[in-house]
C-alpha positions as MATLAB code, in Angstrom:
seq = 'MSTSTAKAPLEIDVTTLKSMFDNGEKFMLLDVREKDEYARAKIDGADLIPLGQLPSRINEVTKDYPLVVHCHHGGRSAKAVAWLRQNGFTKASNLTGGIDAWSVKIDPAVARY';
ca = [
     129.412  117.641  116.148;
     132.618  118.183  113.663;
     131.004  119.003  110.038;
     133.753  116.891  108.772;
     132.709  113.475  109.451;
     129.438  111.870  107.459;
     128.833  110.208  110.809;
     125.875  110.952  113.078;
     127.092  110.816  117.047;
     126.386  107.998  118.834;
     123.733  109.860  120.617;
     121.720  112.893  121.287;
     119.353  114.550  123.426;
     115.759  115.126  124.333;
     116.705  119.052  123.328;
     118.583  118.229  120.265;
     115.470  116.325  118.927;
     113.190  119.036  119.923;
     115.512  121.255  118.207;
     115.453  119.298  114.818;
     111.783  119.239  114.924;
     111.143  122.918  115.332;
     114.091  123.840  112.483;
     111.986  121.719  110.130;
     115.198  119.781  110.008;
     114.427  116.246  107.505;
     114.962  112.931  109.494;
     113.564  110.144  110.743;
     112.290  108.774  113.836;
     112.475  105.591  113.888;
     110.854  104.056  117.676;
     112.290  100.627  118.118;
     109.569   99.926  121.162;
     106.743   97.397  121.001;
     103.370   97.708  119.612;
     101.962   98.205  122.625;
     104.108  100.505  124.725;
     103.633  102.214  120.858;
     100.001  102.080  121.979;
     100.613  103.985  125.294;
     102.583  107.113  124.354;
     104.477  108.264  121.587;
     106.467  111.157  119.698;
     104.632  112.581  117.076;
     106.408  111.391  113.459;
     108.015  108.733  114.877;
     108.037  105.590  112.546;
     107.348  102.081  114.987;
     109.815   99.698  113.857;
     110.020   96.876  116.683;
     113.745   95.773  117.462;
     113.215   92.583  116.925;
     111.035   93.017  112.951;
     113.959   95.851  112.212;
     116.286   92.995  109.979;
     113.250   91.848  108.240;
     111.986   95.430  107.560;
     115.486   97.347  106.999;
     114.158   98.331  103.853;
     111.528  100.970  105.409;
     114.303  103.027  106.728;
     116.526  105.678  105.199;
     120.126  106.204  105.128;
     119.091  109.860  102.733;
     119.371  111.983  105.814;
     119.194  111.634  110.099;
     118.322  108.504  111.252;
     116.852  109.143  115.575;
     116.483  106.356  117.195;
     114.381  105.742  120.732;
     112.920  103.165  122.632;
     111.789  103.806  126.539;
     114.924  104.914  128.264;
     117.448  103.974  125.352;
     118.698  100.342  125.996;
     117.092   98.867  123.451;
     117.563  102.129  120.951;
     121.465  101.333  121.468;
     121.462   97.853  119.946;
     119.817   98.990  117.119;
     122.053  102.246  116.154;
     125.253   99.626  116.698;
     123.446   97.782  114.467;
     122.025  100.044  111.833;
     125.984  101.427  112.253;
     127.337   98.408  111.176;
     125.120   97.781  108.375;
     125.911  101.027  106.273;
     123.371  103.650  108.087;
     126.409  105.944  109.390;
     123.349  108.320  110.338;
     121.989  106.691  112.625;
     121.809  108.046  116.831;
     120.895  107.121  120.122;
     117.805  109.383  121.952;
     120.044  109.156  125.018;
     116.924  108.320  128.070;
     114.203  107.350  125.266;
     110.879  109.019  125.248;
     110.800  108.545  128.913;
     113.448  111.578  128.669;
     111.492  113.248  126.578;
     107.991  112.889  128.413;
     109.926  114.720  131.075;
     112.149  117.407  129.664;
     109.958  118.343  126.784;
     106.311  117.040  126.290;
     104.338  115.880  129.352;
     101.407  114.756  127.335;
     103.476  112.355  126.502;
     102.370  109.349  128.544;
     105.271  107.819  131.206;
     105.073  104.163  132.066;
];
C-alpha cells in the first residue's frame, strides 16, 4: 500500500486484519451480514449494520480511521465498500473471503456455515 494516497486498499486479506488486531491498530470492523448470521458466527469487535440498513445508519460509521467491511464470503461487503467509497469513506476496505476465510485461516473457533 502506498503511503502517498489517503485511500485504503479496496481489499485486505484476513492475515492483514489479524495483524491489525495484533498491532493494536485503531480501525472499525463492520459486519454487513444479517442478525441471524451474526448470531451464528462473528469476529469479536465487529459492529453489525446489515447491508440494507447501511444508508440509514451511516452516522454510526467512522471516516476517521480505517474501516474493514466483511460479510460471509465478500460479496455483500464489496457492495458496501463501493457504496461507502462513493459517499466519502475513502478508508473503507473489503475483507477478502469474509468471515468464512477468517474461520478457515485465522480462528477455527468461529463457526462456518
